[in-house]
C-alpha positions as CSV (number, residue, x, y, z in Angstrom):
1,M,0.1,-0.3,0.1
2,A,1.4,3.3,-1.5
3,L,1.1,6.0,1.7
4,N,0.4,9.4,1.8
5,N,4.1,10.4,3.5
6,P,3.5,14.5,5.3
7,T,6.6,16.5,5.4
8,V,9.4,18.0,7.6
9,G,7.8,21.1,7.9
10,S,4.0,20.6,8.2
11,R,2.3,22.6,10.6
12,G,-0.7,22.3,12.2
13,L,-3.6,19.8,14.0
14,W,-2.4,16.1,13.3
15,E,-5.1,13.2,13.4
16,L,-4.0,9.7,14.4
17,K,-6.6,6.1,14.6
18,T,-6.9,3.8,17.3
19,P,-4.9,2.6,19.6
20,Y,-3.3,6.4,19.3
21,Q,-6.5,8.0,18.2
22,S,-5.6,9.9,22.2
23,Y,-2.1,10.5,22.1
24,L,-2.0,13.4,20.6
25,P,-3.0,16.7,22.3
26,V,-6.3,17.6,21.7
27,N,-6.9,21.1,19.0
28,T,-2.7,21.5,19.9
29,T,-0.5,22.8,17.3
30,L,2.7,20.0,16.3
31,E,5.2,20.3,13.9
32,C,7.2,17.7,11.7
33,T,11.3,17.7,12.7
34,A,12.2,14.4,11.5
35,I,10.9,11.2,9.0
36,T,12.7,7.9,10.2
37,N,12.1,4.3,9.0
38,Y,12.6,2.0,11.2
39,G,16.2,0.0,9.8
40,Q,17.6,3.8,11.0
41,L,15.9,3.7,15.1
42,F,17.3,-0.4,14.7
43,S,21.1,1.7,13.9
44,M,20.2,3.7,16.9
45,G,18.9,1.3,19.3
46,I,16.3,1.5,19.2
47,D,13.8,-1.9,18.9
48,P,10.5,0.3,17.2
49,Y,8.2,-2.9,17.8
50,Q,8.5,-2.8,21.5
51,A,8.4,1.1,21.2
52,Y,5.8,1.6,18.6
53,Y,3.8,-1.3,19.1
54,Q,3.2,-3.8,22.0
55,K,3.8,-0.5,24.7
56,Y,0.3,-0.6,22.8
57,N,-0.5,-4.1,22.3
58,I,-0.4,-4.2,18.9
59,S,0.5,-8.2,16.8
60,K,4.0,-8.4,15.6
61,E,2.0,-9.3,12.9
62,D,0.4,-6.4,11.6
63,Y,4.4,-4.2,12.4
64,K,5.4,-7.1,10.3
65,K,3.4,-5.5,7.8
66,H,4.3,-2.8,8.4
67,S,7.5,-2.8,8.4
68,D,7.3,-4.5,5.0
69,D,4.9,-1.9,3.9
70,G,7.7,0.9,3.9
71,G,7.1,2.1,7.9
72,R,7.8,5.4,9.5
73,I,8.1,7.2,12.5
74,I,6.8,10.6,12.6
75,F,7.9,13.1,14.9
76,L,6.3,16.1,16.1
77,R,6.7,19.3,18.8
78,T,4.8,21.5,20.2
79,D,5.2,24.6,20.7
80,T,7.1,24.4,23.9
81,G,9.4,21.1,22.7
82,Q,7.1,18.3,23.4
83,V,8.5,15.7,21.5
84,Y,5.2,12.7,20.1
85,S,6.4,10.2,18.0
86,F,4.8,7.5,16.6
87,P,4.1,4.9,12.6
88,L,2.6,6.3,10.3
89,H,0.0,3.8,9.4
90,Y,-1.9,5.5,11.8
91,L,-1.5,8.8,10.8
92,V,-5.2,10.0,9.8
93,S,-4.7,13.2,8.5
94,Y,-2.0,16.4,8.4
95,P,-2.0,20.1,7.7
96,I,-0.7,20.6,4.0
97,G,2.0,22.2,4.0
98,T,2.7,24.9,6.8
99,G,-0.2,27.0,6.8
100,V,-0.9,31.0,9.4
101,N,-1.2,30.2,12.4
102,Y,-5.0,32.8,13.3
103,C,-6.7,34.3,16.3
104,S,-8.5,37.2,17.2
105,I,-7.0,39.8,18.3
106,G,-8.3,42.9,20.5
107,I,-6.7,45.7,21.5
108,G,-7.0,47.4,25.0
109,L,-7.5,50.7,25.5
110,R,-6.9,52.7,29.0
111,L,-8.3,56.1,28.9
112,G,-8.5,57.3,32.2
113,A,-11.0,58.8,34.3
114,L,-13.6,60.7,32.4
115,P,-17.7,61.9,32.9
116,L,-19.3,58.9,32.6
117,N,-21.7,61.3,30.3
118,T,-18.5,61.7,27.9
119,N,-19.5,61.3,24.3
120,V,-17.2,58.4,23.2
121,E,-18.8,58.1,19.8
122,A,-16.6,60.0,17.6
123,Y,-13.0,58.9,19.3
124,I,-14.5,54.9,18.5
125,Q,-15.3,56.4,14.7
126,K,-12.2,57.2,14.4
127,V,-10.3,53.5,15.2
128,E,-12.8,52.2,13.8
129,E,-11.5,53.7,10.7
130,L,-7.6,53.6,11.4
131,A,-8.6,49.6,11.9
132,D,-9.8,49.3,8.6
133,S,-7.0,52.4,6.8
134,M,-3.9,50.3,8.9
135,L,-5.0,46.3,8.7
136,G,-8.2,46.2,5.9
137,V,-10.3,44.4,8.9
138,N,-13.5,45.3,10.3
139,V,-13.7,46.1,14.5
140,Q,-15.9,45.5,16.6
141,A,-15.1,48.6,19.2
142,E,-17.7,49.1,22.0
143,T,-16.9,51.5,25.7
144,M,-17.0,50.1,29.9
145,A,-16.4,50.7,32.9
146,L,-13.4,49.9,34.4
147,S,-13.0,51.1,37.7
148,E,-15.5,51.9,40.3
149,I,-17.8,55.2,40.4
150,M,-15.6,58.0,42.0
151,I,-17.4,61.3,42.5
152,I,-15.3,64.6,42.2
153,D,-15.7,68.2,43.1
154,N,-17.1,70.3,40.3
155,A,-14.0,72.9,41.1
156,S,-12.0,69.5,40.3
157,H,-14.3,68.6,37.6
158,V,-13.8,72.3,35.1
159,R,-10.6,72.4,35.6
160,L,-9.9,68.4,35.0
161,E,-12.1,70.0,31.2
162,K,-10.2,72.3,30.4
163,A,-6.9,71.0,30.5
164,R,-8.1,68.2,28.4
165,K,-9.4,70.2,25.9
166,Q,-6.9,72.7,25.1
167,R,-5.2,69.2,24.9
168,T,-7.2,67.8,22.2
169,K,-6.7,71.2,20.7
170,D,-2.3,71.7,20.9
171,H,-3.0,68.2,20.1
172,K,-3.2,67.5,15.4
173,S,-2.9,63.1,15.5
174,T,-0.9,61.6,13.0
175,L,-4.2,61.7,10.9
176,E,-4.8,64.8,11.1
177,Q,-1.4,66.3,10.1
178,L,-1.4,63.2,6.8
179,D,-4.8,64.5,5.9
180,D,-3.2,68.5,6.3
181,A,-0.3,67.1,4.3
182,T,-2.3,66.0,1.6
183,K,-4.3,69.4,0.9
184,A,-0.8,71.0,1.4
185,K,0.0,68.7,-1.0
186,K,-3.0,69.2,-3.7
187,V,-3.4,73.5,-3.4
188,L,0.6,72.2,-4.5
189,S,-0.3,70.5,-7.5
190,D,-3.1,73.0,-8.4
191,R,-0.8,76.3,-8.3
192,L,2.1,73.5,-10.9
193,E,-0.7,72.4,-12.9
194,L,-2.0,76.0,-13.0
195,I,2.0,77.8,-13.7
196,E,2.6,75.2,-16.7
197,R,-0.7,75.3,-18.4
198,K,0.0,79.9,-18.2
199,A,3.1,78.5,-19.8
200,I,1.7,76.7,-23.0
201,E,-1.0,79.3,-23.5
202,Q,1.6,81.1,-23.6
203,S,4.0,79.9,-25.6
204,N,1.0,79.5,-28.6
205,R,1.0,82.7,-28.9
206,I,4.1,83.3,-29.5
207,L,3.8,80.6,-32.0
208,D,0.3,82.0,-33.7
209,L,2.1,85.4,-33.4
210,E,5.8,84.7,-35.3
211,N,3.2,82.7,-37.8
212,L,1.2,86.2,-38.5
213,L,4.5,87.6,-39.1
214,R,5.6,85.5,-41.6
215,K,2.0,85.7,-43.3
216,N,2.7,89.2,-43.7
217,N,6.4,89.2,-45.3
218,I,7.9,91.0,-41.4
219,N,11.2,90.0,-40.7
220,F,11.7,89.5,-36.7
221,E,14.5,88.2,-35.0
222,T,14.6,85.6,-32.2
223,Q,17.2,85.5,-29.1
C-alpha cells in the first residue's frame, strides 16, 4: 500500500487512529520535525516493535506488515518543545504545507477617569477607521467601565475639563497631520498645474504671432 507521507515542516493539527487516537494533545498545533524508517531506529539501538507496537498491544503481524510496507516513524513537536512520535500507518490526517496561524486579536485602551456622560462615539469611529485603513479589518469597538465610580468636586471637574480640552486643541493626530499634508500637496500641485498651463498658453500665443508675421512677410529676429 502506498502511503501519503507528510513532509518535515508540516505544521497544524494532526489526527491519529486507534490505538493512537488519544495520543496527541487536542487542538494543539504540532510541527513535523523528522521522519525516519525502522532500519534507522535499529541502528540507534531502538526496537520499533517494542517502542511503538508492543506497548500499545499491537500484534507482531501488523508490525511486520507495516515494516514490509515501507513503515516510517513521524516525529512531531509542540511550540513548547514537547515531542511526540508514532508509526505512519496510524496517521489519519495531517496539515498540508506550513500554513499560517490565525486568532482573534484585540487592543485594550485605558482612557483614564472621565465623566460618565462623556461622548466617545467620535473617538470610537476614528479607531474603527484607523483599523480599517491600516489593517484592512472591520472592528467591533465598545466602551466599558474599568474602575469603581468616584465623585469629583465641581471645581476639580472644571479644571480637568479645561486641561483636557486644551490638550485636544494643542495636539494633532497622525491622521489629521496626514490629511493636512495631503491638502497642502494638492494646493501645490494645483498651482504647478496652473503655471504649466499658463506657460503653454503663452508659448502658443508667441507661435501664433510668429506665423502671422511670416504670412505678412514681416522679418523678425528671435533671441
